Each structure stands twice: as structure tokens, then as C-alpha cells.
N, CA and C atoms as an extended XYZ file, in Angstrom:
600
Properties=species:S:1:pos:R:3:atomname:S:1:resname:S:1:resid:I:1 pbc="F F F"
N         0.844       -1.278       -0.063 N   MET     1
C        -0.036        0.057        0.016 CA  MET     1
C         0.830        1.182        0.121 C   MET     1
N         1.935        1.214        0.693 N   LEU     2
C         2.818        2.388        0.824 CA  LEU     2
C         3.513        2.614       -0.546 C   LEU     2
N         3.916        1.473       -1.203 N   ILE     3
C         4.541        1.443       -2.544 CA  ILE     3
C         3.483        2.267       -3.504 C   ILE     3
N         2.299        1.874       -3.516 N   GLN     4
C         1.224        2.492       -4.360 CA  GLN     4
C         1.215        3.964       -4.121 C   GLN     4
N         1.191        4.379       -2.822 N   ASN     5
C         1.246        5.790       -2.488 CA  ASN     5
C         2.469        6.612       -2.947 C   ASN     5
N         3.536        5.830       -2.898 N   ASP     6
C         4.769        6.480       -3.425 CA  ASP     6
C         4.812        6.693       -4.858 C   ASP     6
N         4.249        5.841       -5.699 N   ARG     7
C         3.984        5.952       -7.094 CA  ARG     7
C         3.068        7.067       -7.468 C   ARG     7
N         1.947        7.085       -6.755 N   ARG     8
C         0.871        8.271       -6.897 CA  ARG     8
C         1.562        9.498       -6.685 C   ARG     8
N         2.376        9.576       -5.754 N   MET     9
C         3.043       10.902       -5.304 CA  MET     9
C         4.038       11.368       -6.452 C   MET     9
N         4.710       10.383       -7.023 N   GLN    10
C         5.645       10.689       -8.104 CA  GLN    10
C         4.930       11.060       -9.261 C   GLN    10
N         3.798       10.457       -9.498 N   ARG    11
C         2.974       11.048      -10.728 CA  ARG    11
C         2.429       12.387      -10.586 C   ARG    11
N         2.088       12.689       -9.297 N   ILE    12
C         1.435       13.917       -9.011 CA  ILE    12
C         2.588       15.118       -9.216 C   ILE    12
N         3.821       14.773       -8.737 N   LEU    13
C         4.943       15.911       -8.881 CA  LEU    13
C         5.334       16.009      -10.297 C   LEU    13
N         5.328       14.880      -11.060 N   SER    14
C         5.681       14.976      -12.566 CA  SER    14
C         4.729       15.775      -13.233 C   SER    14
N         3.386       15.575      -12.883 N   GLY    15
C         2.351       16.429      -13.539 CA  GLY    15
C         2.390       17.806      -13.184 C   GLY    15
N         2.655       18.036      -11.937 N   LEU    16
C         2.846       19.599      -11.528 CA  LEU    16
C         4.002       20.242      -12.267 C   LEU    16
N         5.164       19.539      -12.472 N   ALA    17
C         6.208       20.081      -13.133 CA  ALA    17
C         6.024       20.392      -14.563 C   ALA    17
N         5.262       19.521      -15.224 N   VAL    18
C         4.927       19.683      -16.649 CA  VAL    18
C         3.976       21.042      -16.758 C   VAL    18
N         2.986       20.973      -15.873 N   ALA    19
C         1.947       22.090      -15.739 CA  ALA    19
C         2.532       23.480      -15.609 C   ALA    19
N         3.579       23.450      -14.641 N   VAL    20
C         4.166       24.795      -14.480 CA  VAL    20
C         5.169       25.105      -15.664 C   VAL    20
N         5.698       24.100      -16.251 N   ALA    21
C         6.533       24.410      -17.451 CA  ALA    21
C         5.637       25.052      -18.557 C   ALA    21
N         4.384       24.615      -18.705 N   ILE    22
C         3.524       25.019      -19.800 CA  ILE    22
C         2.816       26.348      -19.363 C   ILE    22
N         2.349       26.344      -18.103 N   LEU    23
C         1.540       27.531      -17.714 CA  LEU    23
C         2.413       28.856      -17.693 C   LEU    23
N         3.467       28.713      -17.083 N   VAL    24
C         4.372       29.958      -16.761 CA  VAL    24
C         4.683       30.678      -18.129 C   VAL    24
N         4.976       30.201      -19.201 N   PRO    25
C         5.136       30.895      -20.402 CA  PRO    25
C         3.859       31.436      -20.911 C   PRO    25
N         2.704       30.730      -20.840 N   VAL    26
C         1.421       31.239      -21.432 CA  VAL    26
C         0.929       32.445      -20.428 C   VAL    26
N         1.194       32.306      -19.223 N   LEU    27
C         0.881       33.530      -18.398 CA  LEU    27
C         1.731       34.727      -18.631 C   LEU    27
N         2.901       34.348      -18.979 N   ALA    28
C         3.810       35.547      -19.296 CA  ALA    28
C         3.434       36.270      -20.544 C   ALA    28
N         3.015       35.489      -21.540 N   LEU    29
C         2.590       36.063      -22.795 CA  LEU    29
C         1.324       36.774      -22.601 C   LEU    29
N         0.453       36.115      -21.691 N   ALA    30
C        -0.955       36.714      -21.637 CA  ALA    30
C        -0.834       38.148      -20.793 C   ALA    30
N         0.110       38.177      -20.003 N   SER    31
C         0.249       39.336      -19.177 CA  SER    31
C         0.752       40.715      -20.072 C   SER    31
N         1.303       40.279      -21.030 N   GLY    32
C         1.887       41.401      -21.946 CA  GLY    32
C         0.776       42.091      -22.607 C   GLY    32
N        -0.337       41.576      -22.793 N   GLY    33
C        -1.422       42.311      -23.327 CA  GLY    33
C        -1.480       42.423      -24.782 C   GLY    33
N        -0.607       41.695      -25.486 N   GLY    34
C        -0.482       41.779      -26.858 CA  GLY    34
C         0.560       42.754      -27.396 C   GLY    34
N         1.027       43.544      -26.528 N   GLU    35
C         1.988       44.658      -26.832 CA  GLU    35
C         3.222       43.966      -27.262 C   GLU    35
N         3.868       44.559      -28.339 N   HIS    36
C         5.113       44.036      -28.769 CA  HIS    36
C         6.202       45.016      -28.446 C   HIS    36
N         7.105       44.540      -27.597 N   HIS    37
C         8.313       45.346      -27.199 CA  HIS    37
C         9.421       44.989      -28.108 C   HIS    37
N        10.300       45.894      -28.282 N   PRO    38
C        11.394       45.634      -29.241 CA  PRO    38
C        12.198       44.418      -28.787 C   PRO    38
N        12.223       44.285      -27.347 N   ASP    39
C        13.162       43.190      -26.831 CA  ASP    39
C        12.397       42.032      -26.520 C   ASP    39
N        11.217       41.862      -27.109 N   SER    40
C        10.408       40.676      -26.808 CA  SER    40
C        11.070       39.363      -27.070 C   SER    40
N        11.850       39.265      -28.027 N   GLY    41
C        12.695       38.056      -28.399 CA  GLY    41
C        13.798       37.698      -27.411 C   GLY    41
N        14.225       38.772      -26.903 N   ALA    42
C        15.248       38.506      -25.851 CA  ALA    42
C        14.483       38.002      -24.496 C   ALA    42
N        13.496       38.641      -24.400 N   GLN    43
C        12.736       38.168      -23.201 CA  GLN    43
C        12.228       36.740      -23.292 C   GLN    43
N        11.727       36.366      -24.474 N   LEU    44
C        11.244       34.980      -24.706 CA  LEU    44
C        12.552       34.018      -24.576 C   LEU    44
N        13.612       34.592      -25.117 N   LYS    45
C        14.773       33.696      -24.900 CA  LYS    45
C        15.067       33.471      -23.478 C   LYS    45
N        15.038       34.603      -22.714 N   ASP    46
C        15.456       34.545      -21.199 CA  ASP    46
C        14.366       33.651      -20.615 C   ASP    46
N        13.045       33.929      -20.933 N   PHE    47
C        12.032       33.054      -20.342 CA  PHE    47
C        12.374       31.481      -20.649 C   PHE    47
N        12.544       31.180      -21.759 N   GLY    48
C        12.897       29.858      -22.236 CA  GLY    48
C        13.951       29.190      -21.469 C   GLY    48
N        15.146       29.972      -21.273 N   TRP    49
C        16.174       29.399      -20.529 CA  TRP    49
C        15.859       29.214      -19.084 C   TRP    49
N        14.857       30.205      -18.544 N   ARG    50
C        14.435       29.926      -17.203 CA  ARG    50
C        13.601       28.661      -17.012 C   ARG    50
N        12.749       28.401      -18.028 N   VAL    51
C        11.953       27.206      -17.968 CA  VAL    51
C        12.723       26.077      -18.077 C   VAL    51
N        13.834       26.138      -18.915 N   VAL    52
C        14.812       24.892      -19.080 CA  VAL    52
C        15.511       24.664      -17.699 C   VAL    52
N        15.897       25.838      -17.070 N   ASP    53
C        16.646       25.706      -15.684 CA  ASP    53
C        15.635       25.102      -14.702 C   ASP    53
N        14.387       25.627      -14.748 N   PHE    54
C        13.453       25.085      -13.798 CA  PHE    54
C        13.047       23.620      -14.084 C   PHE    54
N        12.943       23.195      -15.406 N   ALA    55
C        12.661       21.772      -15.684 CA  ALA    55
C        13.923       20.833      -15.224 C   ALA    55
N        15.133       21.320      -15.465 N   LEU    56
C        16.220       20.591      -15.049 CA  LEU    56
C        16.385       20.575      -13.452 C   LEU    56
N        16.003       21.635      -13.004 N   LEU    57
C        16.126       21.717      -11.395 CA  LEU    57
C        14.995       20.665      -10.875 C   LEU    57
N        13.815       20.781      -11.411 N   ALA    58
C        12.671       19.898      -10.944 CA  ALA    58
C        13.214       18.367      -11.258 C   ALA    58
N        13.723       18.242      -12.438 N   GLY    59
C        14.125       16.855      -12.852 CA  GLY    59
C        15.330       16.163      -11.920 C   GLY    59
N        16.163       17.124      -11.420 N   ILE    60
C        17.316       16.771      -10.552 CA  ILE    60
C        16.644       16.484       -9.262 C   ILE    60
N        15.600       17.216       -8.757 N   MET    61
C        15.042       16.897       -7.490 CA  MET    61
C        14.238       15.688       -7.493 C   MET    61
N        13.566       15.328       -8.536 N   ILE    62
C        12.769       14.078       -8.621 CA  ILE    62
C        13.811       13.133       -8.710 C   ILE    62
N        14.867       13.147       -9.584 N   TRP    63
C        15.983       12.138       -9.492 CA  TRP    63
C        16.634       11.809       -8.251 C   TRP    63
N        16.880       12.843       -7.412 N   ALA    64
C        17.522       12.816       -6.048 CA  ALA    64
C        16.612       12.163       -5.207 C   ALA    64
N        15.274       12.639       -5.242 N   LEU    65
C        14.158       11.927       -4.393 CA  LEU    65
C        14.045       10.349       -4.608 C   LEU    65
N        14.120        9.976       -5.997 N   LYS    66
C        13.947        8.629       -6.381 CA  LYS    66
C        15.292        7.860       -5.960 C   LYS    66
N        16.431        8.620       -6.072 N   LYS    67
C        17.598        7.864       -5.782 CA  LYS    67
C        17.756        7.793       -4.116 C   LYS    67
N        17.267        8.775       -3.457 N   ALA    68
C        17.331        8.645       -1.951 CA  ALA    68
C        16.298        7.620       -1.453 C   ALA    68
N        15.176        7.606       -2.310 N   ASN    69
C        14.065        6.653       -2.100 CA  ASN    69
C        13.653        6.666       -0.532 C   ASN    69
N        13.525        7.895       -0.034 N   VAL    70
C        13.110        8.030        1.422 CA  VAL    70
C        11.957        7.283        1.635 C   VAL    70
N        10.859        7.518        0.913 N   LYS    71
C         9.606        6.859        1.210 CA  LYS    71
C         9.783        5.409        0.987 C   LYS    71
N        10.514        4.955        0.042 N   GLY    72
C        10.638        3.557       -0.208 CA  GLY    72
C        11.411        2.921        1.076 C   GLY    72
N        12.578        3.640        1.531 N   SER    73
C        13.244        3.052        2.663 CA  SER    73
C        12.325        2.955        3.865 C   SER    73
N        11.648        4.172        4.087 N   LEU    74
C        10.605        4.005        5.265 CA  LEU    74
C         9.575        3.101        5.043 C   LEU    74
N         9.106        2.884        3.887 N   ALA    75
C         8.039        1.735        3.542 CA  ALA    75
C         8.768        0.452        3.849 C   ALA    75
N         9.950        0.173        3.492 N   GLU    76
C        10.782       -1.041        3.715 CA  GLU    76
C        10.840       -1.201        5.292 C   GLU    76
N        11.192       -0.057        5.887 N   ARG    77
C        11.466       -0.236        7.356 CA  ARG    77
C        10.110       -0.498        8.158 C   ARG    77
N         9.092        0.207        7.583 N   GLN    78
C         7.891       -0.148        8.217 CA  GLN    78
C         7.311       -1.717        8.013 C   GLN    78
N         7.587       -2.197        6.751 N   LEU    79
C         7.282       -3.529        6.459 CA  LEU    79
C         8.334       -4.500        7.277 C   LEU    79
N         9.431       -4.167        7.558 N   GLN    80
C        10.353       -4.967        8.279 CA  GLN    80
C         9.970       -4.928        9.835 C   GLN    80
N         9.420       -3.572       10.339 N   ILE    81
C         8.959       -3.539       11.616 CA  ILE    81
C         7.641       -4.393       11.806 C   ILE    81
N         6.811       -4.389       10.806 N   GLU    82
C         5.565       -5.176       10.853 CA  GLU    82
C         6.027       -6.685       10.834 C   GLU    82
N         6.963       -7.016       10.067 N   LYS    83
C         7.195       -8.542        9.981 CA  LYS    83
C         7.911       -8.827       11.345 C   LYS    83
N         8.691       -8.132       11.987 N   ASN    84
C         9.318       -8.314       13.256 CA  ASN    84
C         8.312       -8.447       14.367 C   ASN    84
N         7.187       -7.584       14.281 N   LEU    85
C         6.261       -7.581       15.212 CA  LEU    85
C         5.319       -8.921       15.010 C   LEU    85
N         5.021       -9.292       13.715 N   ARG    86
C         4.347      -10.439       13.513 CA  ARG    86
C         5.218      -11.827       14.055 C   ARG    86
N         6.397      -11.629       13.877 N   GLU    87
C         7.324      -12.812       14.114 CA  GLU    87
C         7.318      -12.948       15.685 C   GLU    87
N         7.429      -11.722       16.406 N   ALA    88
C         7.510      -11.799       17.786 CA  ALA    88
C         6.129      -12.184       18.345 C   ALA    88
N         5.001      -11.875       17.721 N   ARG    89
C         3.702      -12.250       18.224 CA  ARG    89
C         3.727      -13.796       18.014 C   ARG    89
N         4.033      -14.228       16.855 N   GLU    90
C         3.940      -15.822       16.702 CA  GLU    90
C         4.909      -16.541       17.584 C   GLU    90
N         6.225      -15.938       17.909 N   ALA    91
C         7.010      -16.560       18.908 CA  ALA    91
C         6.420      -16.500       20.286 C   ALA    91
N         5.614      -15.428       20.657 N   ARG    92
C         5.076      -15.420       21.866 CA  ARG    92
C         3.932      -16.458       22.070 C   ARG    92
N         3.113      -16.495       21.030 N   GLU    93
C         2.160      -17.560       20.945 CA  GLU    93
C         2.634      -18.878       21.067 C   GLU    93
N         3.866      -19.184       20.336 N   THR    94
C         4.410      -20.551       20.403 CA  THR    94
C         4.981      -20.806       21.764 C   THR    94
N         5.569      -19.733       22.378 N   ALA    95
C         6.087      -19.882       23.749 CA  ALA    95
C         5.002      -20.117       24.672 C   ALA    95
N         3.779      -19.434       24.665 N   GLU    96
C         2.651      -19.761       25.437 CA  GLU    96
C         2.066      -21.072       25.308 C   GLU    96
N         2.116      -21.541       24.118 N   ALA    97
C         1.732      -22.878       23.794 CA  ALA    97
C         2.628      -23.893       24.406 C   ALA    97
N         3.908      -23.784       24.317 N   LYS    98
C         4.828      -24.656       25.001 CA  LYS    98
C         4.571      -24.614       26.505 C   LYS    98
N         4.436      -23.383       27.079 N   LEU    99
C         4.365      -23.141       28.536 CA  LEU    99
C         3.054      -23.921       28.941 C   LEU    99
N         2.083      -23.796       28.182 N   LYS   100
C         0.837      -24.611       28.655 CA  LYS   100
C         0.993      -25.997       28.428 C   LYS   100
N         1.652      -26.470       27.383 N   GLU   101
C         1.878      -27.868       27.262 CA  GLU   101
C         2.779      -28.463       28.366 C   GLU   101
N         3.928      -27.812       28.747 N   TYR   102
C         4.732      -28.086       29.914 CA  TYR   102
C         4.032      -28.049       31.203 C   TYR   102
N         3.226      -27.030       31.493 N   THR   103
C         2.429      -26.983       32.603 CA  THR   103
C         1.551      -28.116       32.791 C   THR   103
N         0.852      -28.679       31.716 N   GLU   104
C         0.029      -29.702       31.787 CA  GLU   104
C         0.786      -30.864       32.027 C   GLU   104
N         2.043      -31.098       31.384 N   LYS   105
C         2.755      -32.324       31.619 CA  LYS   105
C         3.357      -32.276       33.047 C   LYS   105
N         3.643      -31.262       33.698 N   LEU   106
C         4.133      -31.082       35.026 CA  LEU   106
C         3.056      -31.442       35.981 C   LEU   106
N         1.800      -31.073       35.633 N   GLU   107
C         0.686      -31.369       36.597 CA  GLU   107
C         0.423      -32.744       36.421 C   GLU   107
N         0.394      -33.428       35.235 N   LYS   108
C         0.271      -34.815       35.135 CA  LYS   108
C         1.275      -35.644       35.799 C   LYS   108
N         2.484      -35.167       35.772 N   ALA   109
C         3.763      -35.925       36.532 CA  ALA   109
C         3.490      -35.744       37.981 C   ALA   109
N         2.985      -34.646       38.485 N   ASN   110
C         2.637      -34.439       39.895 CA  ASN   110
C         1.736      -35.476       40.377 C   ASN   110
N         0.442      -35.477       39.481 N   GLN   111
C        -0.530      -36.445       39.924 CA  GLN   111
C         0.079      -38.053       39.923 C   GLN   111
N         0.859      -38.286       38.872 N   GLU   112
C         1.393      -39.649       38.900 CA  GLU   112
C         2.290      -39.910       40.187 C   GLU   112
N         3.094      -38.976       40.551 N   VAL   113
C         3.876      -39.063       41.792 CA  VAL   113
C         3.070      -39.129       43.082 C   VAL   113
N         1.959      -38.360       42.946 N   ASP   114
C         1.021      -38.488       44.215 CA  ASP   114
C         0.391      -39.893       44.260 C   ASP   114
N         0.053      -40.448       42.959 N   THR   115
C        -0.601      -41.770       42.951 CA  THR   115
C         0.429      -42.822       43.378 C   THR   115
N         1.762      -42.733       42.858 N   LEU   116
C         2.691      -43.673       43.234 CA  LEU   116
C         3.135      -43.697       44.620 C   LEU   116
N         3.053      -42.386       45.167 N   ARG   117
C         3.348      -42.278       46.690 CA  ARG   117
C         2.197      -42.851       47.445 C   ARG   117
N         0.963      -42.581       47.121 N   ALA   118
C        -0.286      -43.206       47.841 CA  ALA   118
C        -0.034      -44.880       47.803 C   ALA   118
N         0.185      -45.340       46.542 N   ALA   119
C         0.376      -46.850       46.360 CA  ALA   119
C         1.443      -47.334       47.278 C   ALA   119
N         2.658      -46.622       47.227 N   MET   120
C         3.768      -46.995       48.112 CA  MET   120
C         3.574      -47.006       49.610 C   MET   120
N         2.667      -45.959       50.022 N   LEU   121
C         2.362      -46.017       51.414 CA  LEU   121
C         1.427      -47.109       51.788 C   LEU   121
N         0.520      -47.457       50.756 N   LYS   122
C        -0.467      -48.405       51.184 CA  LYS   122
C         0.222      -49.789       51.073 C   LYS   122
N         1.127      -50.023       50.211 N   GLU   123
C         1.958      -51.287       50.146 CA  GLU   123
C         2.764      -51.368       51.430 C   GLU   123
N         3.489      -50.153       51.822 N   ALA   124
C         4.240      -50.320       53.073 CA  ALA   124
C         3.375      -50.694       54.274 C   ALA   124
N         2.325      -50.100       54.413 N   GLU   125
C         1.371      -50.424       55.478 CA  GLU   125
C         1.018      -51.955       55.491 C   GLU   125
N         0.669      -52.444       54.226 N   ALA   126
C         0.260      -53.778       54.168 CA  ALA   126
C         1.465      -54.677       54.505 C   ALA   126
N         2.697      -54.381       54.196 N   GLU   127
C         3.918      -55.037       54.530 CA  GLU   127
C         4.121      -55.032       56.108 C   GLU   127
N         3.843      -53.755       56.673 N   LYS   128
C         4.133      -53.651       58.049 CA  LYS   128
C         2.970      -54.708       58.876 C   LYS   128
N         1.833      -54.656       58.440 N   GLN   129
C         0.771      -55.454       58.907 CA  GLN   129
C         1.192      -56.930       58.860 C   GLN   129
N         1.763      -57.379       57.657 N   ARG   130
C         2.148      -58.689       57.476 CA  ARG   130
C         3.265      -59.140       58.351 C   ARG   130
N         4.266      -58.102       58.457 N   ILE   131
C         5.458      -58.406       59.385 CA  ILE   131
C         4.912      -58.503       60.779 C   ILE   131
N         4.134      -57.517       61.285 N   VAL   132
C         3.567      -57.689       62.579 CA  VAL   132
C         2.854      -59.040       62.915 C   VAL   132
N         2.162      -59.323       61.911 N   ALA   133
C         1.304      -60.699       62.108 CA  ALA   133
C         2.259      -61.917       62.178 C   ALA   133
N         3.217      -61.895       61.187 N   GLU   134
C         4.185      -62.798       61.334 CA  GLU   134
C         4.965      -62.954       62.656 C   GLU   134
N         5.340      -61.752       63.186 N   ALA   135
C         5.980      -61.578       64.450 CA  ALA   135
C         5.196      -62.138       65.585 C   ALA   135
N         3.853      -61.743       65.612 N   GLN   136
C         3.066      -62.185       66.669 CA  GLN   136
C         2.778      -63.798       66.449 C   GLN   136
N         2.741      -64.247       65.440 N   ALA   137
C         2.597      -65.860       65.127 CA  ALA   137
C         3.710      -66.485       65.729 C   ALA   137
N         4.995      -65.946       65.225 N   ALA   138
C         6.344      -66.486       65.872 CA  ALA   138
C         6.507      -66.412       67.298 C   ALA   138
N         5.965      -65.229       67.871 N   ALA   139
C         6.004      -65.202       69.283 CA  ALA   139
C         5.074      -66.140       69.952 C   ALA   139
N         3.967      -66.290       69.400 N   ALA   140
C         3.062      -67.259       70.023 CA  ALA   140
C         3.500      -68.736       69.939 C   ALA   140
N         4.240      -68.965       68.833 N   LYS   141
C         4.845      -70.268       68.613 CA  LYS   141
C         5.961      -70.451       69.678 C   LYS   141
N         6.732      -69.517       69.890 N   VAL   142
C         7.930      -69.535       70.675 CA  VAL   142
C         7.256      -69.829       72.027 C   VAL   142
N         6.303      -68.979       72.421 N   ALA   143
C         5.694      -68.960       73.791 CA  ALA   143
C         5.129      -70.548       74.111 C   ALA   143
N         4.384      -71.002       73.085 N   GLU   144
C         3.802      -72.248       73.130 CA  GLU   144
C         5.020      -73.307       73.354 C   GLU   144
N         6.042      -73.209       72.509 N   GLN   145
C         7.162      -74.156       72.606 CA  GLN   145
C         7.822      -74.035       73.973 C   GLN   145
N         7.952      -72.879       74.497 N   ALA   146
C         8.598      -72.644       75.886 CA  ALA   146
C         7.663      -73.328       76.932 C   ALA   146
N         6.333      -73.032       76.716 N   ALA   147
C         5.310      -73.597       77.761 CA  ALA   147
C         5.571      -75.251       77.609 C   ALA   147
N         5.522      -75.797       76.486 N   GLN   148
C         5.653      -77.208       76.310 CA  GLN   148
C         7.025      -77.696       76.974 C   GLN   148
N         8.079      -76.949       76.728 N   ALA   149
C         9.446      -77.230       77.361 CA  ALA   149
C         9.365      -77.389       78.811 C   ALA   149
N         8.708      -76.127       79.287 N   ALA   150
C         8.557      -76.045       80.760 CA  ALA   150
C         7.797      -77.284       81.297 C   ALA   150
N         6.695      -77.527       80.681 N   ASP   151
C         5.810      -78.629       81.193 CA  ASP   151
C         6.760      -80.000       81.174 C   ASP   151
N         7.438      -80.235       80.037 N   GLN   152
C         8.266      -81.439       79.857 CA  GLN   152
C         9.336      -81.266       81.064 C   GLN   152
N         9.904      -80.126       81.347 N   GLU   153
C        10.873      -80.151       82.520 CA  GLU   153
C        10.315      -80.408       83.783 C   GLU   153
N         8.961      -79.854       84.003 N   VAL   154
C         8.307      -80.193       85.275 CA  VAL   154
C         8.026      -81.688       85.423 C   VAL   154
N         7.531      -82.275       84.196 N   LEU   155
C         7.361      -83.768       84.423 CA  LEU   155
C         8.578      -84.450       84.577 C   LEU   155
N         9.671      -84.154       84.001 N   LYS   156
C        10.911      -84.758       84.121 CA  LYS   156
C        11.484      -84.640       85.682 C   LYS   156
N        11.310      -83.469       86.114 N   ALA   157
C        11.680      -83.195       87.462 CA  ALA   157
C        10.762      -84.039       88.542 C   ALA   157
N         9.484      -84.115       88.352 N   ARG   158
C         8.724      -84.905       89.135 CA  ARG   158
C         8.969      -86.330       89.003 C   ARG   158
N         9.279      -86.707       87.858 N   THR   159
C         9.698      -88.173       87.657 CA  THR   159
C        10.916      -88.404       88.462 C   THR   159
N        11.855      -87.568       88.309 N   GLU   160
C        13.186      -87.803       89.094 CA  GLU   160
C        12.851      -87.761       90.603 C   GLU   160
N        12.065      -86.783       91.000 N   LEU   161
C        11.796      -86.830       92.413 CA  LEU   161
C        11.036      -88.041       93.035 C   LEU   161
N        10.315      -88.546       92.049 N   ARG   162
C         9.428      -89.720       92.398 CA  ARG   162
C        10.513      -90.910       92.532 C   ARG   162
N        11.448      -91.031       91.517 N   VAL   163
C        12.387      -92.103       91.483 CA  VAL   163
C        13.180      -91.996       92.691 C   VAL   163
N        13.689      -90.711       92.993 N   GLU   164
C        14.531      -90.474       94.328 CA  GLU   164
C        13.762      -90.812       95.594 C   GLU   164
N        12.527      -90.496       95.471 N   ALA   165
C        11.745      -90.620       96.663 CA  ALA   165
C        11.425      -92.227       96.971 C   ALA   165
N        11.258      -92.793       95.839 N   ALA   166
C        11.099      -94.324       95.839 CA  ALA   166
C        12.464      -94.852       96.399 C   ALA   166
N        13.527      -94.390       95.854 N   ARG   167
C        14.727      -95.065       96.217 CA  ARG   167
C        14.999      -94.886       97.789 C   ARG   167
N        14.737      -93.590       98.031 N   LEU   168
C        14.988      -93.313       99.530 CA  LEU   168
C        14.049      -94.124      100.468 C   LEU   168
N        12.774      -94.187      100.057 N   ALA   169
C        11.749      -94.968      100.775 CA  ALA   169
C        12.176      -96.472      100.838 C   ALA   169
N        12.791      -97.116       99.653 N   VAL   170
C        13.230      -98.435       99.705 CA  VAL   170
C        14.393      -98.575      100.699 C   VAL   170
N        15.298      -97.646      100.566 N   GLU   171
C        16.481      -97.675      101.569 CA  GLU   171
C        16.116      -97.574      102.984 C   GLU   171
N        15.123      -96.633      103.289 N   LEU   172
C        14.603      -96.485      104.539 CA  LEU   172
C        13.822      -97.853      104.978 C   LEU   172
N        13.116      -98.206      104.219 N   ALA   173
C        12.184      -99.502      104.575 CA  ALA   173
C        13.153     -100.564      104.707 C   ALA   173
N        14.244     -100.561      103.933 N   GLY   174
C        15.150     -101.911      103.940 CA  GLY   174
C        16.005     -101.713      105.172 C   GLY   174
N        16.081     -100.682      105.901 N   GLY   175
C        16.785     -100.517      107.096 CA  GLY   175
C        18.298     -100.294      106.935 C   GLY   175
N        18.619     -100.028      105.780 N   LYS   176
C        20.015      -99.766      105.355 CA  LYS   176
C        20.383      -98.602      106.107 C   LYS   176
N        19.644      -97.615      105.997 N   LEU   177
C        19.950      -96.297      106.598 CA  LEU   177
C        19.559      -96.116      108.100 C   LEU   177
N        18.857      -97.250      108.555 N   GLY   178
C        18.169      -97.008      109.992 CA  GLY   178
C        19.211      -96.748      110.915 C   GLY   178
N        20.447      -97.328      110.806 N   ALA   179
C        21.421      -97.178      111.915 CA  ALA   179
C        22.059      -95.884      111.714 C   ALA   179
N        22.379      -95.587      110.479 N   ALA   180
C        23.276      -94.335      110.182 CA  ALA   180
C        22.410      -93.068      110.212 C   ALA   180
N        21.095      -93.183      109.980 N   VAL   181
C        20.279      -91.964      110.038 CA  VAL   181
C        19.535      -91.718      111.325 C   VAL   181
N        19.793      -90.600      111.869 N   GLN   182
C        19.343      -90.276      113.079 CA  GLN   182
C        17.954      -89.623      112.872 C   GLN   182
N        17.224      -89.305      113.917 N   LYS   183
C        15.918      -88.793      113.764 CA  LYS   183
C        15.931      -87.385      113.162 C   LYS   183
N        16.840      -86.547      113.375 N   ALA   184
C        17.020      -85.197      112.905 CA  ALA   184
C        17.178      -85.272      111.372 C   ALA   184
N        18.182      -86.282      110.855 N   ASP   185
C        18.443      -86.313      109.488 CA  ASP   185
C        17.184      -86.883      108.687 C   ASP   185
N        16.460      -87.781      109.370 N   HIS   186
C        15.261      -88.236      108.786 CA  HIS   186
C        14.267      -87.188      108.599 C   HIS   186
N        14.123      -86.435      109.447 N   ASP   187
C        13.142      -85.131      109.509 CA  ASP   187
C        13.566      -84.303      108.253 C   ASP   187
N        14.837      -84.020      108.328 N   ARG   188
C        15.431      -83.135      107.252 CA  ARG   188
C        15.115      -83.743      105.905 C   ARG   188
N        15.443      -85.005      105.576 N   PHE   189
C        15.070      -85.547      104.242 CA  PHE   189
C        13.531      -85.409      103.954 C   PHE   189
N        12.780      -85.820      104.836 N   VAL   190
C        11.411      -85.715      104.641 CA  VAL   190
C        10.997      -84.227      104.218 C   VAL   190
N        11.461      -83.289      105.012 N   GLN   191
C        11.230      -81.844      104.709 CA  GLN   191
C        11.698      -81.283      103.376 C   GLN   191
N        12.911      -81.867      102.885 N   ASP   192
C        13.503      -81.521      101.586 CA  ASP   192
C        12.529      -82.115      100.484 C   ASP   192
N        12.172      -83.384      100.660 N   TYR   193
C        11.318      -83.979       99.773 CA  TYR   193
C        10.122      -83.440       99.668 C   TYR   193
N         9.299      -83.023      100.850 N   LEU   194
C         8.091      -82.205      100.754 CA  LEU   194
C         8.290      -80.867      100.019 C   LEU   194
N         9.391      -80.219      100.358 N   GLY   195
C         9.678      -78.973       99.682 CA  GLY   195
C         9.786      -78.945       98.224 C   GLY   195
N        10.460      -79.890       97.759 N   LYS   196
C        10.559      -80.211       96.235 CA  LYS   196
C         9.143      -80.565       95.743 C   LYS   196
N         8.378      -81.368       96.299 N   VAL   197
C         7.023      -81.756       95.778 CA  VAL   197
C         6.246      -80.429       95.824 C   VAL   197
N         6.330      -79.570       96.828 N   VAL   198
C         5.486      -78.370       96.822 CA  VAL   198
C         5.782      -77.415       95.735 C   VAL   198
N         7.208      -77.409       95.497 N   GLN   199
C         7.630      -76.411       94.275 CA  GLN   199
C         7.170      -76.772       92.977 C   GLN   199
N         6.944      -78.092       92.752 N   LEU   200
C         6.366      -78.595       91.448 CA  LEU   200
C         4.977      -78.299       91.359 C   LEU   200
């Protein structure tokens, strides 16, 4: 659009230069009122040179303006700025889209981490419950085995005491110890035997 305006301006300037070149001599002749002066040839010659000078000056100015291409360079600069702005807008939109995409990915990753953490906590709690249950079962088994072992030791001790008591009773009954054992020793043996039986 700026290029079209530049061409239109050049046409207008060219048209004005041609109009001035034609109208100035016509107006000069018309202002003379038809009178002929003796130096009218010299005046026309002078006027002609002035028109040529003006046309050359207008041509040089038009050529300099075209060469400088001020409007063209301004138009190019404006187009470059518009292009840069458009590219910056596109880059910003692309960056915003990437930011939105990465934000969504980060949110999804956070949700996955939360889900994994919840699953790990649940699994850890289940493992804890299993270990506690196994420990309780092992403790109960050990306690049961200890009770059985204690019962067996008690039975063994009772059996040994009965055997010992029977042996002592046989010896006492047989009179082997009758002479050697006095009344105090006998009472002491009986008390020891009764004490062992009471402890069982």
C-alpha cells in the first residue's frame, strides 16, 4: 500500500512540473496584453532558459528523491517492523503454547507422583501389617514351645523326684540307713522331699 502511495506521489509531482512548465510561459505572454516590445525576442529567450533551468532543477530534484528513495526506505522499514512484530507475536504464541503444554505435563507428572506415593504408602502399610502378624505368630509359637518345654521339664523333675523318693523309701524301709540316719536327718530328708514336691 505504501509503494502505491509512493508511485501516486511521483505521478503528481511529475504532472505539476509539466503544468508549471506549460503555464508559466502562457501566463507571461498573456500578461503582456499583446503589446510587442522591441526586446520581446530577448525576453522570450530569457524566459525559455528559465523554463529549461526550472525543468532541469525539477528533474534533478525528482531524480534525487528517487535515488534517496526516502519513502521506499521508510516503507521497507515499516514492512520490516511489521514483519518483526508479527514474528514476535508468533514466537510469543508458540512460547505460550509450549508453556501450557509443559504446565499440563508437570501437573500430570505431579499427579502420577502422588498416585505412586499413595500406592507405596499403602503397600508399606500392608507389609508392616504382614510383618507384625508374622512376628506375633512367631512369638505365640515360641511361647507355646517354651510352655511345652517347661511342662516337659516339670514332668521330668517330678519323675526324678518320684524315683529319688522311691529309692529313699526303699532304702529306709530296708533298714540300710536305719542305723546311720538319726531322727533329725530323717526329718530333714522328709522336709526336703516335701519342699521339692510343693515347688512342683
